[in-house]
LOVEX-307891 format. One line per 10 residues: number of its first residue (from 0); their letters; for each residue x, y, z of C-alpha. Coordinates in nm, 3 decimals. Example, Ala and Ser with C-alpha at 12.3 -4.5 7.8 and 13.67 -1.06 7.14 Angstrom:
REM residues 2
0) AS) 1.230,-0.450,0.780; 1.367,-0.106,0.714
//
This chain:
REM residues 107
0) MAESISFVWK) 12.049,6.369,1.106; 12.048,6.481,0.746; 12.114,6.208,0.488; 12.387,6.307,0.251; 12.301,6.389,-0.101; 12.494,6.225,-0.405; 12.512,6.354,-0.754; 12.531,6.173,-1.072; 12.622,6.344,-1.400; 12.506,6.156,-1.708
10) ILQLDRRLVD) 12.556,6.223,-2.083; 12.221,6.188,-2.279; 12.357,6.274,-2.623; 12.632,6.447,-2.816; 12.625,6.645,-3.119; 12.950,6.641,-3.324; 13.074,6.765,-3.679; 13.091,6.455,-3.899; 13.395,6.585,-4.078; 13.635,6.574,-3.776
20) GVVQEAHYSV) 13.424,6.444,-3.486; 13.461,6.767,-3.285; 13.180,6.761,-3.020; 12.989,7.096,-3.042; 12.697,7.039,-2.792; 12.649,6.806,-2.511; 12.309,6.722,-2.357; 12.325,6.594,-1.993; 12.129,6.533,-1.696; 12.226,6.549,-1.302
30) KASNGVYSKE) 12.043,6.343,-1.054; 12.058,6.413,-0.691; 11.964,6.136,-0.464; 11.979,6.076,-0.079; 11.888,5.697,-0.114; 11.530,5.746,-0.051; 11.416,6.062,-0.266; 11.563,6.192,-0.590; 11.543,6.471,-0.826; 11.693,6.526,-1.171
40) ASGSISLSEP) 11.750,6.800,-1.399; 11.885,6.820,-1.765; 12.042,7.074,-1.991; 12.254,7.125,-2.292; 12.557,7.328,-2.336; 12.762,7.426,-2.646; 13.123,7.320,-2.591; 13.415,7.552,-2.697; 13.613,7.479,-3.009; 13.928,7.322,-2.930
50) DEDAELTAYS) 14.263,7.519,-3.007; 14.412,7.475,-3.339; 14.724,7.296,-3.214; 14.547,7.080,-2.962; 14.559,6.724,-3.008; 14.198,6.573,-3.037; 14.083,6.279,-2.889; 13.893,6.081,-3.127; 13.510,6.085,-3.101; 13.515,5.687,-3.057
60) DLTEEWVVNA) 13.760,5.722,-2.785; 13.568,5.977,-2.578; 13.423,5.822,-2.234; 13.136,5.965,-2.036; 13.374,6.078,-1.764; 13.582,6.280,-2.010; 13.263,6.456,-2.154; 13.119,6.524,-1.790; 13.457,6.681,-1.687; 13.450,6.890,-2.031
70) IRAELGEEQV) 13.086,7.008,-1.945; 13.169,7.094,-1.583; 13.468,7.285,-1.684; 13.263,7.470,-1.960; 12.989,7.547,-1.694; 13.237,7.663,-1.426; 13.261,7.590,-1.055; 12.977,7.852,-0.971; 12.720,7.714,-1.215; 12.798,7.348,-1.113
80) MAIESALKSR) 12.757,7.450,-0.751; 12.423,7.638,-0.840; 12.288,7.333,-1.030; 12.365,7.083,-0.749; 12.246,7.327,-0.474; 11.902,7.364,-0.656; 11.850,6.979,-0.685; 11.972,6.921,-0.312; 11.707,7.180,-0.183; 11.438,6.991,-0.421
90) VEEQAMPVIG) 11.547,6.651,-0.253; 11.529,6.793,0.093; 11.192,6.943,0.029; 11.073,6.593,-0.097; 11.199,6.446,0.242; 11.054,6.728,0.464; 10.771,6.906,0.255; 10.649,7.249,0.348; 10.382,7.266,0.095; 10.078,7.022,0.059
100) TGLPWVG) 9.859,6.993,-0.226; 9.495,6.817,-0.259; 9.132,6.901,-0.222; 8.986,6.885,0.131; 8.648,6.754,0.022; 8.811,6.465,-0.180; 8.917,6.191,0.048
//
């Protein structure tokens, strides 16, 4: 039976304008794990400028959950699924390898 794989999105760093605190770029990682094996990928994304009439959340009030949701929205469902699917495949490959490495003459 295949073990379920969980995904954890983390924020590594935020780049913001100092004048108004608007986050312009977010650096993130995504970790996939089945409890035994895990793989991680990281990336960066430029976030869209807020609408002029939008009520901004102060930089000091941002939470990791809010930023992760903003990143996932900016990436779009298809790209989020592609990232998670690629990591899932890499975890499954660790659990059931199809490629071996080594040198036969080295014990």
